[in-house]
C-alpha positions in Angstrom: 0.2 -0.2 0.7 2.7 2.3 0.8 4.7 1.4 -2.2 1.1 2.6 -4.1 1.1 5.7 -2.3 4.6 7.1 -3.3 4.1 6.0 -6.7 1.4 8.3 -7.1 3.0 10.6 -5.4 5.5 10.4 -7.5 3.3 10.4 -10.9 1.3 13.3 -9.8 5.0 15.4 -8.8 6.3 14.6 -12.4 2.5 15.7 -14.1 2.5 19.0 -12.0 6.1 19.5 -13.4 5.4 19.4 -16.5 2.5 21.2 -16.7 3.9 24.9 -16.1 3.4 26.5 -18.8 7.0 27.5 -20.1 6.6 29.9 -22.7 8.0 33.3 -21.2 9.7 35.2 -23.6 12.7 36.9 -22.9 14.6 38.6 -24.8 18.2 39.7 -23.9 19.8 43.5 -24.9 22.7 42.6 -26.5 26.0 45.3 -25.4 29.0 45.8 -27.8 32.3 46.9 -26.7 36.0 47.0 -28.4 38.8 45.3 -27.7 41.4 47.0 -26.8 45.2 45.8 -27.0 47.5 47.9 -24.9 51.6 46.5 -25.9 53.1 47.6 -22.5 55.1 45.3 -20.2 55.2 45.1 -16.6 59.3 43.3 -14.9 57.6 41.6 -12.1 59.8 40.3 -9.2 59.1 36.8 -7.9 59.7 36.1 -4.3 61.1 32.2 -4.0 60.6 30.9 -0.3 62.2 27.7 0.2 59.6 26.0 2.4 55.8 26.8 0.6 52.9 27.5 3.0 55.1 26.8 5.6 53.3 29.9 8.3 50.2 28.3 7.1 51.9 24.3 7.6 53.3 25.5 11.0 49.4 26.9 11.9 47.4 23.9 11.3 49.2 21.5 13.3 49.0 23.0 16.0 48.3 20.3 19.4 46.4 21.0 22.5 46.6 19.3 25.8 43.2 17.7 25.2 44.9 15.8 22.0 47.3 13.8 23.8 46.3 10.5 24.6 45.7 9.0 28.1 46.6 6.3 29.9 43.8 4.3 31.9 
């Protein structure tokens, strides 16, 4: 009985979803933009560190007093 009611409920929801009126026309306004090319080159310096993300790793590896195992 429960499966029959569930099947009817699912079918009802499916029919109700398809019965929606989806004939709404939406018009989109287009905008024309011109392409600007620039030839300026900037020299930037990238810094290299020995230990990548060392601050993040140190912050994530913290331990508290409650993390230690207790012997019974």
